[in-house]
N, C-alpha and C positions, 0 to 999 in steps of 0.2 A: 630283596636282593639290592646294595647300591651298587655305584660306579666305581665303587674305589678299589683298585686292585691292592692284595694285600704285599705287593713287592714295591709300587711306586710311593715317593713320597707324600706326607700329608703336607697337604697345600693350604695356606692362610692366604687371601686376597686382600689388602690392606689399600684402602682409597679414602682422600679426604677431598670432599666437593661442597660447592655452594648450594644456597637452598632450591635453585633449580638444575642442580646436576652437572655443574661444569668444574672441571680440575684446574682450569686455566681461563684469562681470557686471551684476548687476541694482542695485547703488548707485547714489546720485546722485554719486558720486566716479569720474572717470575710472579705470579700471584699467590702471596702466602696466606694460608684458608686455615692451618694449625697454628695453635699457641704453644706458648713452653712448655706447659702439662701433658698436651698430646705428643709433641715431639718426645718428651722423655719416655710416654708410655710406649710409643714406635721402637725408641732406642731398647726398652726393655724387651719387646717382643722380637728384635732383629739378635738381639744376644743370647736367646734360645733358640736360634735357627741353625741349619747347618750351611744355606745359601739363601742369597737374596737377588731376585730376578726382576728386569726390566727388558723394557724395547728399547730398539737403538734410537726411538722419537725422545725417547723420554732422556737420555743420554745427550744426545743433540740439543735438546731444549733447556733443558735442567742444570747439566754438567754436574750430577750427584755424586757423592763420596760411595755411596753406599755400604756405610761403615759403623761400627756400634760406637759411639761418641764417649761414652761414660768411660772415665780410665778404671772406676771400680768395676764395672760390668769385663772389661776388656781383661783386669788382672784376674777377674775369677774364672772368665774362659781360659785364659793360660792356665792357672792354678789346677785346672780339670784335665789339662793336657791338650787345650783346643788352641787354635791358632786364634787371635785376640779379636777377630772380625771374622764373620761367616765369608766364606767364597762369594766370587760376586759373578752372575749369569746375565749374559746379554743377547736377546736374541736380535740379530741383524741377517735379514735377507742376502744383504748384497756382501757381508763381510767387512764394509768399510767403516771404521769409526776413527776419531781423530785422535792421533797416539798422545796427544797433549792431553786429553780428558783427565781428569780429576780421579777416576776410579782406577787408574792403571798406575797412580802415583803414592795412594796414601797408604798403601797396607800390603804386607808381604804375604799376599794370599794368593792363591789361584783367582783369574778371570777367566772364566768360559765365554767364548765367544759363539753361539749357533748361528750356522749359515746355513743355506740349502741349495743343492744340486739343482741342475736344470731336467733332472730325469724323474719320470713319475715314483711314487712311493714304491718300494720294493726292490727297484733296479740295482741296488746298490746299499749297502750297509753303511751305518753310520763308522765314523774313526776319527781320529785326531788326524790333522795335516799341518805341515808346518806354517808358520804364521808368516814367513816370506817378508813381503814389504807392509804387511799388516802391523798391529801394535805387537811388542816383543815382550821381554823382560825388562821391567823398569821399576823404581823404586823397590827391589826386592820381589815384585810380584812375578806370575809366569801365567803369561798370556795363552791359553790352550784355544786353537780355532779347531772347531767342531763341526764337519759337513753333514747336514741330513739329506735325505730325498726330500723333496718338493710336496708337500701335502698335496695328495692325489686330486688331479683337477683344477689346480689351483696355483699355477707358474709364480715361483717368489715367496710363497707363503709357507712356513715352518709349520710342522704337525707338534704339536705341544705335548702329545700324548709321548710320541719318541722322544722329547726331552727330556719328559719326567723319566722313561726307562733309562734314560744314559745316567741321568744324574743318580737313579737310584744304583746303576751300576758301579757308580763313584762314590758311593758312601753316605749319600744326602738323603736323609730321613725327613727333615722339616725345612720346608722351603716356603720362604715369604716372597710374595709378587705384587710388587706394588705399581705396576702399569706401565705403560699409560694404556689409553683408550683400547687400542686393537689387540693388547695385550691381556687386558681382562675380559675382553668378549671373547677370546679366542678361550680360555681357561673355563670361562663360566657357561658356554655355549658346548664345549666339550665334555661337562658335568666332572670335571676333574678339580673343582674347588671344594674343599672340607668346613672351610670357616671364613666367614667375610666380616671385614671390621670396615664399617663405615663411619666417616666423621663429617658432619655437615655441621658447616659454617653459618653464621647467621646474615649472610649478605646474598645478593642476585646479583649476576654476573650480566646476563640480559643478551649476549652476544650469541646470534645464530650461527657464527662460525669458531664460537670459544669449542676446545675439546670437552668431551662429555666423560662421564665416568665409563659408560659403555656405548657402545655403536648397535645399529641394526643386527639382528641373529636371530637364530632358532635356539631360543632357550628352553630348559626343561618346563613343560605346562603341567603335567600330571599331579596329583594329590601327593605324590611320593615325593615331588619335587619343591613341595612349600617349605621354606626354611625355618628354624626355629629359634626364636629370639631369645638367646641367651642370657644377655646384659645389656643394660642401659645406662650409660655415665656423663655426667657433667663434668668436662675439664674446663676450667676457665669459662670462654663462653660458646664453645663448641661441644656438641651432643657425640657419643660413641654408641653405636649401636653393634652390639656383636653377635652375629647368627652363625648356627650351626647348620652345614648341608646335610651332611651325614652323620647325625649324632652319635649312633653308634662306633664310630671310629672314631670319636675325636680322642685325642691323647694331649 
């Protein structure tokens, strides 16, 4: 029996990294690891999801749009009765984000910002609260602040399983997780990833302080936790490896 609840969203974890496992370097400029072919592939994956999730660090560092870019794919979603791009989800323990961040301005879709209270898990239920002086409605989007209990024994950290439960309640069935390090680590160590897309770029970063794909953690190690390689594909000069973690549940 696998770790996937029948109720929670199907989770795809996506990451581009260097040969030495780094997702960026230490400079002020974002290190581009993917080429046009892979960026188009990611856009296609995004178009097939209900929500895209990142951590606050990714928003602050990369200022992503978190949007489907192809006008054809956007139109296809609209024709199917969907919003042009999936909902945007940010894990932000403090609840503090720059209101000028691009993800708030680019699409008329909900932006869900998950923050955490200072009480142990179970002390109070999850629920929406007013944005107050935090990001509100901009560019047609609606920002929803969702406060969750802190992870038991880990003040300031959000329980990603509780996030998935809340997203399921909001109708999210397929979730794309795009990082960064702490977010990937949290989902993978919790056994909450169904599919992993790893793109390896043909370069080394070689900086000890550069962010990595994952950090230290208690990853599943028994025989059932061994991933199944479902696809290997060359895209320009990068290689995509697609792994299934819970093959029986893949959809």
